[in-house]
N, C-alpha and C positions, 0 to 999 in steps of 0.2 A: 456633686456636680454643680458647677457654677453656670448659671444662665445669664442672658444679657441684662437682666434687671437686678442681678445680685449686688453690684456696686451701689445702685440707687436705693435698694432696700436697706443696705447698711447705713446710708445717709439719713434715713428717716428718724431714728432715735435722736440724733444730734439736732435735727430741725425741730423736733417736738419740744426739746428742752429750751429752745430760744423763741418759741411762739409767745405772742403777747397775751399771757394768761390773765393779767389784770384787766386789760381791755376786753377780753372775751367775757370775763366774769361781770364786768360793769355793763356790758351790753346784753348778755343772755339773762342775767339775773333779773333786771327790771322787766325784760320782755316776758319772762315766765310769770313774774309777779302780776303784771298788768292783766295777763290772760287767765290766771288762776283766781284772781280776786273775785270776779263775779260768781264763780263756782263756790268759793269759800263763804261768800255772803248770801248764797242761795238766791242770787238775782237772776231772773229769767231774761235773757238777752233777745232783742229783736235782731233779725238778720242784718239790717243796716248797721246797728251798733256793733255787732260781732265782726263785721267786715272792717269797720273803722279800727277796732282794737287790734285786729290781725295786721292791718297796715301799720299801725304804730309799732307793733312788735317787729315788723320787717325793718323799719328804720333803725330801731334799737339794735337789731342783730347785724345790720350793715355797718354800723359805726366801727366795730372791731376790725372789719376788713380793711379799713383805712390804714391800719398799723401792720398789716400782714407782711409787707415787703420791707419794713424798716430793718436795716442791717448795720448797726454801728461799727461792726468789724469788717465792713466791705473792703476797706483798703488793705487789710491784712490777709484776706481770704481770696484775693483775686487770682492767685496762682494754684488754688486747689484743683484737683483733676475733675471737677464737675463744672459744666458750663453754667454761667450765672442764670441763664434763662431756665435751665432745668431745676436749679435750686429754688428759684422763685416760684416756679410752677408747683413744686412739691409743697412749698410753704402755703400757697394758696389752697391747695387741695386739703392739706391737714387742718387748716383753719376754717375753711368754708364748709367742709362736710359736717362737722358737729354743729355749726351754726344753722345749717339748713335743717338738720334733724330737730334742733331746738325749736326753730320756727314752725316746723310741721307739728311738733308736739303742742305748740301754742294753739294751732288751729283746732286740734282735737279737744283741747281743754275748753275752748270757746264753744265747740259743738255740744259738749256736755252741759254747758250753762244755758243752752237753748231748749225750747220745747221740741220734743222728738219729731213732730211734724214739720218743724222749721229748719231742722239741721241740714236738709238737702239744699237749702237756700244759701249756705255758706260754702262755696266751692273753693276748697284749699288749692287744688290744682289750677283753677282758673285765676287765682290771685298770685300764684307762684311767679308768673312772668314779671309782675311788678317788683317783687322782692329781688328776683334775679337781675333785672335791669338796673336797679339801684346799686346792687352789689358790683355789677360790671362797671358802672360809672365810678364807683369808689376805687376800683382797681385801675381804671384809666387815669384818674387823678393821681393815684399813688405812683403810677408809672411816670407821669409828668413830673411829679415831685422828685423822683429818683434822678431825672435828667438835670434838674437844677441844683441838686445837692450831691452830685458825684456818687450816686448809688447808695446813699446812706439813709436819708429820711424821706421816704415817700409820703409819710403822713403830713408833711408840711403843707401840702395842698389837699390831700384826701380827707384829713380829719375835719377841717371846717367845711369842705365841700360836701361831705356825706351828710352833714346836718343842714346846710343851706340849700342844697338842691331840692330835697323834698319840700322845704318851706317855700321855695320859689314856685314849685309846681302847684302847691296847695293854694297859693295866693294868685296864681295866674288865671286869666279868663277861661282857660281850657280845663279848669278844675273838674267840672261836671263830666267832661268827656274822658279825661284821663282816669279819674277815680270814680268810675261809673258804679251805680248800684248793681249788685249781682243780678244778672238776667233781666236788666232793664233795657230800654231802647238803645242805648249806646254801649251796651256791654260788649257785644261782638267786635265793634270797631275799636274799642279801647284795648281789647286783647291783642289785636293786630298792631296797634301803635306801640304797645309795650314790647311785643315780640321783636318788632323792627328796631326799637331802641336798644334792646338787649343784643341783637346781632351786630349793630353798628359799634356799640361800646366795646363789646368783646373783641371785635376785629381790630379796632384801633389800639386797644390795650395790648393785644398780641403783637402787633407791629412794634409798638414802643418798647416792649419787653424783650424783643428778639435780639437786639443789639444795643445794649445799654451804653451810655456814655463812658462809664467806668472802664469797660472792656477796651474801647478804642483808645482811651487815655493811657491805660496801662500798657497796651501794645506799643503806642507811640513812645512812651517813656523808655521802654525796653530797647526800642530801635535806636534812639538817639542818645542813650547813655554810653559815655566813653568808658572803655575798659580801664580798670585800675592798674597800678604798677605791679609787675610780677615779682615774686620773691627772689632774692639772690640765691644762686646755687650754693653759695657758701653757708647759707642759713642765717646770715646776718639780717635781722629785721630792718635795719637802717639803710640797707643797700637795696637797690632794685635794678632790674634789667630793663633798660629803656629801649623801646622799639626803634 
């Protein structure tokens, strides 16, 4: 019995094959290395240092998201029976889900490198809005990149932006408020700021991905394309029935 999600389930294996595996490995590998190194060296981390390393891991895990929407075959797959927005949403889910799990694993590795009494001072759930907001910003930039590259290379903007944005935030005067010390004086307000940034970035990205330029261009080209000559009833390929 075929359900309403059966066609999309059949699409998943094809999308998995075209995921940016190299980018995922280059992001997730260093993130895990950074977080497992203190444990391997038997270094006992302070809560502030552990939070810093987990934030570094978040940036490393966000970089592959910049390549999630790249589709060099976009011009040849515009007529497949799946809306572009659905294909891109599935690509994002298939890429972001394992990266989120890797980032969470990084948090638990850092907890193991801390004194048992200090582990509660590293709130993985509390730091999650920062990682999610940076990921949503990368998706937003990727959606803008699709607009200027006819749906092909979203990473044109997202790849440099996913690196420059955290750097700009770190160097900004609001650094202490944005990257607050866990459970410090500005911790609660910084969580609200990151949650708001996540909501705005996700909303704008959803709007940009809803009706990409490629779809409108493709429909327009189909509408204005003149029909070709009809074959001759006699079967002669050199003859045509003119309207």
